[in-house]
C-alpha positions in Angstrom: -5.6 -20.9 -14.9 -4.7 -21.0 -11.2 -3.2 -17.7 -9.9 -1.7 -16.9 -6.6 -1.9 -13.2 -5.4 0.6 -12.3 -2.8 -0.1 -9.3 -0.6 0.5 -8.1 2.9 -0.3 -4.3 3.1 -3.3 -2.0 2.5 -1.8 -0.5 -0.7 -1.4 -4.0 -2.2 -5.0 -4.8 -1.4 -6.1 -1.7 -3.2 -3.9 -2.3 -6.2 -5.0 -5.9 -6.7 -8.7 -5.5 -5.9 -9.9 -4.6 -9.5 -7.8 -7.4 -10.9 -9.0 -10.0 -8.5 -12.6 -8.9 -9.1 -12.2 -9.2 -12.9 -10.4 -12.5 -12.6 -13.3 -13.9 -10.6 -15.8 -12.7 -13.2 -13.7 -14.5 -15.8 -13.9 -17.7 -13.8 -10.2 -17.9 -13.1 -9.1 -19.6 -9.9 -7.6 -17.1 -7.5 -5.7 -17.9 -4.2 -4.9 -14.9 -2.0 -1.8 -15.4 0.2 -1.4 -12.8 2.9 2.1 -12.4 4.3 1.0 -10.7 7.5 3.3 -7.7 6.9 0.4 -5.5 8.0 -0.6 -7.6 11.0 -3.2 -5.2 12.4 -6.8 -6.1 11.4 -7.6 -2.5 10.5 -4.6 -2.3 8.2 -5.7 -5.2 6.0 -8.8 -7.2 6.7 -11.2 -4.3 6.8 -10.1 -3.5 3.2 -10.7 -7.1 2.1 -14.2 -6.9 3.4 -14.9 -3.4 2.0 -13.8 -4.4 -1.5 -15.7 -7.7 -1.4 -12.6 -9.8 -1.9 -12.3 -13.5 -1.0 -10.7 -14.2 2.4 -7.0 -15.1 2.1 -6.5 -18.9 1.8 -3.1 -18.5 3.7 -1.8 -16.1 6.2 1.9 -16.3 6.8 1.7 -14.1 9.9 5.1 -12.7 9.5 4.4 -9.4 11.4 6.8 -6.5 11.8 10.5 -6.5 11.8 13.5 -5.3 9.8 13.6 -5.3 6.1 15.9 -8.3 6.1 13.8 -10.2 8.6 10.5 -9.6 6.8 11.8 -10.4 3.3 13.7 -13.5 4.4 11.0 -14.9 6.7 8.3 -14.4 4.0 10.4 -16.3 1.5 10.9 -19.2 4.0 7.2 -19.4 4.9 6.0 -18.8 1.4 8.1 -21.4 -0.4 6.3 -24.5 0.9 2.9 -23.1 -0.1 4.0 -22.3 -3.7 5.9 -25.6 -4.0 3.1 -27.7 -2.8 0.5 -26.3 -5.2 0.3 -25.9 -9.0 0.2 -22.2 -10.0 0.2 -20.9 -13.5 1.1 -17.4 -12.4 2.0 -15.3 -9.3 0.6 -11.8 -9.2 2.7 -9.3 -7.3 1.4 -5.8 -6.6 3.6 -2.8 -5.6 7.0 -2.5 -4.0 6.7 -3.8 -0.4 8.9 -6.4 1.3 6.0 -8.8 0.7 6.2 -8.0 -3.0 9.9 -8.6 -3.3 9.8 -11.8 -1.2 6.9 -13.1 -3.3 8.6 -12.3 -6.6 12.0 -13.9 -5.6 10.4 -17.0 -4.2 8.2 -17.5 -7.2 11.0 -17.2 -9.9 13.2 -19.5 -7.8 10.5 -22.1 -8.1 10.0 -21.4 -11.8 6.6 -19.8 -11.5 6.1 -16.8 -13.8 5.6 -13.4 -12.0 3.2 -10.6 -13.1 4.0 -7.2 -11.5 1.2 -4.7 -11.0 2.6 -1.1 -11.0 5.7 -1.9 -12.8 8.2 0.8 -13.9 7.5 3.3 -11.1 10.8 5.0 -10.2 11.9 7.8 -7.8 15.7 7.3 -8.4 16.4 7.4 -4.7 18.2 4.1 -3.8 18.1 5.0 -0.1 14.4 4.0 -0.2 13.7 0.3 0.3 10.7 0.6 -2.0 12.9 1.8 -4.9 15.2 -1.2 -4.4 12.3 -3.6 -4.2 10.5 -2.4 -7.3 13.6 -2.5 -9.5 14.4 -6.1 -8.5 10.8 -7.2 -9.0 10.7 -5.6 -12.5 13.8 -7.4 -13.6 12.5 -10.9 -12.6 8.9 -10.5 -13.8 7.6 -12.1 -17.0 4.6 -9.7 -17.3 5.0 -6.1 -16.4 1.8 -4.0 -16.0 2.9 -0.3 -16.3 0.3 2.2 -15.0 1.6 5.2 -17.0 3.5 5.9 -20.2 6.4 7.2 -18.1 6.6 3.9 -16.3 6.6 2.0 -19.6 9.5 4.2 -20.8 11.4 3.4 -17.6 11.1 -0.3 -18.2 12.1 0.0 -21.8 15.1 2.2 -20.8 16.2 -0.5 -18.4 15.8 -3.3 -21.0 13.7 -5.6 -18.8 13.3 -9.0 -20.2 9.6 -9.4 -19.5 6.6 -8.4 -21.6 5.6 -4.7 -20.9 1.9 -3.8 -21.0 0.5 -0.3 -20.5 -2.6 -1.0 -18.4 -3.4 2.2 -16.5 -3.5 2.5 -12.7 -5.7 0.0 -10.8 -5.8 2.5 -7.8 -7.6 4.8 -10.2 -10.1 2.0 -11.0 -10.9 1.8 -7.2 -11.2 5.5 -7.0 -13.8 5.5 -9.8 -15.7 2.7 -8.2 -16.0 4.3 -4.8 -16.0 8.0 -5.5 -19.8 8.2 -5.6 -20.1 6.2 -2.3 -18.0 8.5 -0.3 -20.8 10.8 0.8 -22.3 7.9 2.6 -19.5 8.0 5.2 -20.3 9.8 8.5 -16.7 10.1 9.5 -16.9 14.0 9.7 -19.9 13.8 12.0 -18.2 11.1 14.2 -15.0 13.2 14.5 -17.0 16.5 14.8 -15.2 18.1 11.8 -16.2 20.8 9.4 -15.3 21.1 5.7 -11.9 22.5 5.0 -11.2 23.3 8.6 -8.7 20.6 9.4 -5.6 18.9 8.0 -5.1 15.2 7.4 -1.8 13.6 8.1 -0.3 10.1 7.5 3.2 9.2 8.5 4.7 5.7 8.4 7.8 5.5 6.2 10.9 4.1 7.9 13.1 7.0 6.9 10.7 9.3 8.7 9.6 7.3 11.8 12.6 5.2 12.6 14.9 8.2 13.2 13.9 9.7 16.6 15.1 13.2 15.8 13.4 13.3 12.4 10.2 12.0 13.8 10.2 14.5 16.6 10.9 17.3 14.2 8.1 16.3 11.9 5.4 16.0 14.6 6.6 19.2 16.4 6.5 21.2 13.2 3.1 20.0 12.1 1.8 20.4 15.7 2.3 24.2 15.3 -0.1 24.5 12.4 -3.0 26.8 13.0 -5.6 24.1 12.5 -6.6 20.7 13.9 -4.6 17.9 12.2 -6.3 14.4 12.1 -3.7 11.6 12.3 -5.0 8.0 11.5 -1.9 6.4 13.0 0.0 3.4 11.7 1.0 0.9 14.3 4.6 1.3 13.3 4.4 5.0 14.0 2.5 4.5 17.3 5.2 2.1 18.5 8.0 4.6 17.6 6.3 7.5 19.4 6.1 5.3 22.5 9.6 4.0 22.1 11.1 7.5 21.6 8.9 9.0 24.4 7.4 11.6 22.0 4.2 13.0 23.2 1.5 14.7 21.1 -0.6 15.5 24.2 -0.3 19.3 23.9 -0.2 19.7 20.1 -3.1 20.2 17.7 -2.6 16.7 16.3 -5.5 14.4 17.0 -4.6 10.7 16.8 -7.3 8.3 15.6 -7.4 4.6 14.6 -6.7 3.5 11.0 -9.6 4.0 8.7 -11.5 2.2 6.0 -11.0 3.3 2.3 -14.2 5.2 2.2 -13.7 7.0 5.5 -10.2 7.9 4.5 -11.4 9.1 1.1 -14.0 11.3 2.8 -11.5 12.9 5.1 -9.1 13.5 2.3 -11.8 15.1 0.1 -12.9 17.5 2.8 -9.4 18.3 4.3 -7.9 21.8 3.9 -4.5 20.2 3.4 -3.0 16.7 3.3 0.4 16.1 5.0 1.6 12.7 4.0 4.6 10.5 3.1 2.3 8.0 1.4 2.4 7.5 -2.4 -1.3 6.5 -2.4 -2.5 9.6 -0.6 -0.4 11.9 -2.8 -1.9 10.7 -6.1 -4.5 13.0 -7.5 -6.7 11.3 -10.1 -8.1 13.5 -13.0 -11.0 15.5 -11.8 -10.1 15.5 -8.1 -9.0 19.0 -7.3 -6.1 19.6 -4.9 -6.8 21.7 -1.8 -4.8 24.8 -1.2 
């Protein structure tokens, strides 16, 4: 069996890593196609190395842009690679523009799609991710639901593909790396103490593409009575510069994007997490939330 895995962002790498590793153990032929949606090395390649995954065989180098641009451009560039090769299956993780473009291109070429994290719903159609995940689910042949609730969502929507309750692959990665986190020296490098700082992530379009909303968020968090560590996403960095929003006098400390283990260590020892990321909000069993 020859399988194409289409990804372009850090969450997608995390979600597919356990599946790719198991597929390689089973001697299946895997081809990773990177769309380039996260074009910054620290946002993708560092995770590929950290998880011990094969280097992508193809990088479409799409880069940033509007939702329409990214989705359309990925489809145009991806089509020739999928059409020129013989794939038994295309594996699609998550709900990004890369995921939607990969799913649509594949089904148009008659290649079955398997969706990792199928059935997740927030019921807010203003979010691009909600639109993406619904469309992907309804054109997938295999739907891998991470939770019983996700499975119920798929059954309620009468999807035509096969539904499989598989569990959450992000939890698999958590289990694999949780005992390695203490090896990170990120607290020492940033001169931080346990529970004496906050950790912030901020990248969603609805938060950072609106100048007044972005200004309100960073000004509000900047008044917190603790240091706030902010591993900044390139999209957010560009918006701060574009909207002339300065964090110079606030308690927010901007740092470069981090590896999985370093981010895990910061999250574990933070007093509070302030985030618009679905991945950072998840709390696996046994990982206690901070007050």
